[in-house]
N, C-alpha and C positions, 0 to 999 in steps of 0.2 A: 300937886300931882308929880309923881315921879314916873319918869319913863325909862325903860331899859330895852336896849338894842343888843340882842344876842346874835352872834355870827356863829354858825355851825357848818363845818365841812364834812361832807358824807363821802365815804368809800363808794368808788364806782361800783354800780350794780346793787347797792344798798338803799337807793333813793325810795323805792316803794316801801320797803320795811320802815324806813325813817318816817316817811310821810304817814303811814297808817298809825305808828305809835304817836306821832306828833298831833295829829288830829285828835286823836283821843285826849291827849293832854290839853289841847285847846278847848275841847268841849267841857271838861272839868273846870278849867281855869276860868272861863267866861261866867261860870255860875258862882265863883267865889265872891263873898262880900269884899268890896275894896278894889275889885279889878274892874277897870273902865275899858280896857281893850286888851285882846291877846291875838294878834294877827300873826299868821305863819306865811312867809313870803319866800318864793324861789327865785334865785338870781336868773334873769332871763339870759344872761350871757355865759353863765357858768352853772349848769344845772346841778352840779354837786354842792352848791353853796346855798345856805338857807339863812333867813333872818327872822328872829322871833322880835315882833314890837309889842312890848308889853307895857301897859299903862296902868299905874295904881294910885289910889288916893293918897298914900303916905307910905313911908318906910315900913310901918307895921304890916301893912297889907303885903308888901314884898316878902317880908319875913315869913308871914303866915302862908303864902304860896308855897314855899319851899318845905313846909311841913305837911302838905297834903299828900294822901295816898296816891293820887293820880299823877302829881309830879314825881314822887319817888318811883312809881312804876315806870314812868317815862324814862327817867334817868337810867334805870337798870336795863330797859329795852334797848335804848339806842347806845348804850356805852361800847359795845364792839362794832357799831356802824360808823363811828365817827373817825375821820381822818384828821387827827390832831384835837388840841384842846379847844373847847368852846371859848368865845372871847365875849365879853360883856361891857357895855358902856352905860353908865347911869346919867340921865339928863334931867335938868329941871326944864320945866316948860315956860316959855315967855308968852306964847299965845297958842290956844285960847286961854283965856282966864278962867276962873272957877265957874263963872257963869256959863261957859261954853261946854262944860263936862257932860 
């Protein structure tokens, strides 16, 4: 399993538009083969900061995600809403093991 944690900062006043586009991306992402989770989280202390928690079965699934129409639609839709660049961290999973997927 590969987990990516993406941090996104959104311009003030753009939160609703970002959330709408990101929920659409979420809906498409969870239907992809190889996607185990695709959670959209909003920072409780900083409402302009969001985290995308993405779990994939392998690197091929992460690459395939970036080739989907819904991902590319999302990228275009949020480009002008972001306050800086997205950051992403790739993580290997210690627990749960494969049996817990």
